[in-house]
N, C-alpha and C positions, 0 to 999 in steps of 0.2 A: 504494500499500499504506500504510494508515494506521498510526499507532503503537499499534494494538490488534490482537488476534488475531481473525480471521474464520474461517469454516469452510474457506475455500479455502487457508488457511495451515496446515492440519493434514493430515498424511499418515501413515497407520498409527499414529495416536495421538500423533505428535510434530510439533512446530512445524517447518515446512520451513526449510531452510538460509537462503534469502534472507529469509524472514520474521524468523528469529532475528537475522540481521545487521542488518536494518532496525530491529528493536526495541532493539538494543543499540548503536546508533550513538552514538559519543562526541560531546562538544560541539564538536569540531573538524571534524565531518563533517555536511554539510547534504545533504538529499535533493532532487535536482532533477527526477528522473523515475523511473518504475518501470514495468516490464512483467512479464509472467508469468515471463520467463526472464532478467531482469537488473535491476540497480539502476544508476542513474546518479547519482553523488554529486559534491559539491564538497568536497575535502579540503584542510585547511590546518592541520596541527599546528604546535605551538610547541616550540622546543628548550628544554633546561634553562636556557639563558641568556636565555630569554624572547624569542628571535629568531623571529618568525613566518616560516614558509616560504611559498613561492609557493602560489597557490591552484590546485590541480590538479583537473581534471575527470576522473573515473575511472569506468569501467564495470566492474561486478562481476557475474560470471555463473558458471554451473556447466558443467563438461564433461559429456559423456554418462555418465561414471563418477562424477559427483557431486563432482568436485574444484572448489573455489572458485578462480577466477582473476580477477585485476584487471589492467587495462591503461589507459593514458591514452586518453581519448576526448574530443576537443574542444579541449584545450590542446595546445600543441606545445613543451613544455619539454624533453622527453626525446628521445633518439635512437630510431629505430625498433627497434633492437636493439643490445645491447652486453653481452657477457659480463662485462666488468669492472664494469659498473654493474648487473649482475644483472637484465638485461632479456632475455628469451628471444627467439628468432628470430621468433616470432609477435607480439611486442610485449607479452606478458604479463610480469608482475613475478615474479621469483624472490625471495620474501620469507622463505625458510627452507626447509630440507629437509622435504618433504611437509607444508608449512604449510597447504595448501588441503585436505588430507584430513581426514575425520572431524569436519568442522565441523557438529556436531549439538547443538542446544540453546544456551541463552544463554551459559554459561561458555566453551564452545569458540568461540563467535562473538566474545566479548570478547577472547579470546587472539588470534584472527585480527586483529582491529582493532589490537591492540598491535603485532603484527608489521608490519602495513601502515604504522603510524605510524613505527616505527623505520626502515623501508625509505625512506619519503619524506624523513625527516630525513637519511638517508645520501645520498640523491640531491641534497639541497641542498648538502651538503659536497662531493660530487663536482662539482657545478656551480661552486661558488666556488673550489675548490682543485685540481680535476683529479685527486683521489685519493679512494679509497673508505676509510672509517674502518677501521683495522686491527682494532679491537675487534669489528667486525661482519662481518669477512671470512669467507667460506666458500668452500672450494675448489670447482672445477667438475666436473661429471660424476661419475664413480665416485670421484674423489678426495675428494668431500664425505663419502662414507660412511667412508672411511679416516680422515679428519680427525675425524669425530665419534667413531669407535671409539677413536682415540688420545686424544681429550679425555676420554672416559669412563674410560679406563685411567689417564690422568694424574691425574684427580680422585681415583681410588682410591689411587694411590700418593703423593698429595700433591705432584704435579709438573705440575699443570695449567698454571701460568704458563710452565714450560719447554716444554711442548707447543705452546702458542700462540706462543712466541718462535720455535720452529723453523719454524713455518709462515711467519713473516715473514723467515726466513733467518738467524737469529742464535741464540746460546745454545749450551749444552753438547750438546744433541741434534744440532743442525746441525753442530757442530764434530766430532762423532764419526761422521758418515755415511761418511767414507772407510773406516771399518772394516767396513762392510757388504760381504759377499762378492759376487762377480759374479752369482751366481744369486739374490741377495736373500733368502736363507733363513736366514742366520746371520751372526754377527760373526766377524771374525778374532780370533786370540789367545784361543782358547777356555778356556785355563787362567787367564785373568785374571778378576778379580771382575766380577760383573754390575753394570752401570751404572744399572739401573732400581731397584736396592735390594731385590730379592728375597732372602729369607733362608731358611736351613735351619731345621729344628725346633730345632736347638741355638742359634739366634740369629745364627750366622755368615752373612756374605754369601755367597750362592751363587756358584759359578764359572759362567762363561758356558756351558760344556758341560752343566752340570746344568740350567740354564734351558732349554737346547735339548732335553734329554732329557725334562724335565717339561712341555715345550710351553708355557712361560710366554710370554705376549705381550710383545713387546719394543718399546719406544718408538722406538728407532732404526730397526728394520725397518719399523714402521708409517709413519714419516715418509719413508723411502726409497720405500716402495710408493706413498705419497700423491704424491710428486713424479713418480714414473714415470706414474701415472694422469693427473696434471695435464698432463704432457708429451704423452701420447697425446691428450688432449682438444684441446690447442692444435694438435697436428699435424692432427687431423681438421678443425679450424676454419680452417686456414691460408689457404684461398681466400676466406674471408669478408672483406668490406671492414671497415676500421677506421672508426669514426665520428669519430675525431679529437678527442673531448671529454676524454680522459684524458691525463695527462702521460706515463704509461708503459702500453703495451699490447702484448702479444705479436703482435697482428694488424697493428701498424704495420710498414711496409715496412723500417724500419731496426732492427727487433727480431727476435730469434730465440730462442724459449724453449729450444731445445736448447742453443744457445751459452750462454745465460744460466745454465742449470743446470750445464753443465760448468764454467763459470767459478766458480760457487759451490762446487762440489765441490773444485776446485783450491785455492781460497782457504781451505777448511777442512782441507785435507790436512795442515797443519803443526800442528794442535792437539795439545797434550800431555795434556790432561785437562779436567775440568770447569772 
């Protein structure tokens, strides 16, 4: 596939996804081979500190539903699969929620390349340090949707940093999870002020029972639900082998996500406030 558009690169008046990706290849990506249904590239991005990463050989293809997927093909730097390194069971990269969908046209293609770049740089950090960068961490399975919902709410409320801290297990949201009721639908002490900062028309802080009545989304409830969904994910994955490349992994034989979560809740139970 050359760096120009041919008739075969046009479908329904639009540049095909693979053609758009090829035409927008950044300077850290070289084209090695091309077929009608995939690109084979050499990718070597450079970090902000000007540290070049290893040179990955990557196959980029489309699923039957038009989703762009990328996987290592030819180099053997990465484990075959690893949830903690955001590598799916089939070896494809998880570079962001629905990152491979809707890659139509040059601008969407450039966004996809930026996500792949960030993913590969995170893989380099995981290789060197055995941890995934916290700033790029996204929960697994259904927990990812709850995390994104909480982040959107946190941004509206001016509490995005607190939401992200809770995902990492600290901060005032994490400290108040013990107040979530057993059914996960409300907080204890409903006569106390709302912790998310919702206000009445008068400007006074709402009481928790008023938030419940008005169905205001709650950061504590979303975080509790995210943790429950994350726990269910790891429970479903418990028979999968651990690749052994990360310092901490729930799939490791000496780790239990359920025990870890209970311990975290016990440690936050003595919190008195923000």
